[in-house]
C-alpha positions in Angstrom: -30.4 -63.6 -146.0 -27.0 -62.1 -145.3 -26.1 -58.3 -145.0 -22.8 -56.7 -146.5 -21.4 -53.9 -144.6 -18.8 -52.0 -146.5 -16.6 -48.9 -146.3 -13.9 -47.6 -148.5 -11.9 -47.6 -145.1 -12.3 -51.1 -144.4 -12.9 -54.5 -145.9 -16.8 -56.0 -145.7 -18.3 -57.5 -142.7 -21.0 -59.8 -143.9 -23.9 -61.0 -141.1 -26.4 -63.0 -140.8 -29.7 -61.2 -141.2 -30.8 -61.6 -137.5 -27.6 -60.4 -136.1 -27.4 -57.3 -138.7 -31.3 -56.8 -137.7 -30.6 -56.5 -134.0 -27.1 -54.3 -134.1 -28.7 -51.9 -136.7 -31.9 -51.3 -134.6 -29.0 -50.8 -131.6 -27.9 -48.0 -133.8 -31.0 -46.4 -134.6 -31.0 -48.0 -138.0 -34.0 -49.4 -140.2 -33.1 -52.7 -141.3 -33.6 -53.1 -144.6 -32.0 -54.3 -148.3 -30.1 -51.0 -148.6 -28.6 -48.4 -146.0 -25.9 -46.3 -144.8 -24.1 -45.0 -141.4 -22.9 -41.6 -142.2 -19.7 -40.5 -140.4 -21.8 -38.2 -138.2 -23.9 -40.8 -137.2 -20.9 -43.2 -135.9 -20.1 -41.2 -133.3 -23.9 -42.1 -131.4 -23.8 -45.9 -133.3 -20.4 -46.8 -131.5 -21.9 -45.4 -127.8 -24.9 -46.8 -128.6 -23.5 -50.3 -129.1 -21.1 -50.1 -126.3 -23.9 -49.2 -124.0 -26.0 -52.2 -125.2 -22.9 -54.4 -124.5 -22.3 -53.0 -120.9 -25.5 -53.7 -120.3 -26.1 -57.2 -121.4 -22.5 -57.8 -119.3 -24.5 -56.7 -116.1 -26.6 -59.3 -116.7 -26.3 -62.4 -114.5 -25.6 -65.4 -117.4 -28.4 -67.5 -118.5 -28.1 -70.8 -117.8 -29.0 -73.6 -120.2 -31.5 -75.0 -117.5 -32.8 -71.9 -116.5 -36.4 -72.7 -118.3 -36.4 -76.0 -117.0 -36.3 -77.7 -120.5 -33.8 -79.8 -122.2 -35.3 -78.4 -125.8 -36.1 -74.8 -126.7 -39.2 -73.6 -127.0 -40.6 -73.0 -130.4 -40.0 -69.5 -130.7 -36.5 -69.5 -129.5 -33.7 -69.3 -132.2 -30.9 -71.4 -132.2 -28.7 -68.4 -131.3 -30.9 -68.0 -128.2 -29.6 -71.0 -127.1 -25.8 -70.6 -127.3 -23.7 -68.0 -125.4 -22.6 -65.8 -128.0 -22.5 -62.5 -126.2 -23.3 -59.1 -128.2 -20.0 -58.1 -127.5 -18.6 -61.0 -129.7 -21.7 -60.5 -132.6 -20.9 -56.3 -132.8 -16.9 -56.7 -132.7 -16.7 -56.5 -136.0 -19.4 -53.7 -136.8 -17.5 -51.7 -133.8 -14.2 -52.0 -135.2 -15.4 -51.1 -138.9 -17.5 -48.1 -137.4 -14.1 -47.0 -135.6 -11.8 -47.1 -138.4 -14.4 -45.7 -140.9 -15.4 -42.4 -138.8 -11.5 -41.9 -138.3 -11.1 -42.3 -142.2 -14.2 -40.3 -142.6 -15.8 -42.5 -144.9 -19.0 -43.8 -144.8 -20.6 -47.3 -144.2 -23.3 -48.4 -146.6 -24.7 -51.9 -146.8 -26.7 -54.3 -148.8 -28.3 -57.9 -148.5 
């Protein structure tokens, strides 16, 4: 399933469900088939994403051999094995939030 974020101030941003739901939970929104981030909520949402990115950056990087396994655990998603940072995943939404906030336009999403 894909999430599509839209705003009249920007183009659309499309994300896979796991990524979108992680970012929505960071900004304090309940994942679901539809939703909105209002202009008033964008400042705190940007701050929450930036804080989560800073926290992840402060942690030591996880090495592929940390678990002693060559194969992922049954509950480990393929994304968990790759070193795609939260900053990289959040960047499109952060950009959208900043532009929409400056333009005074809400962001909505749908699946």
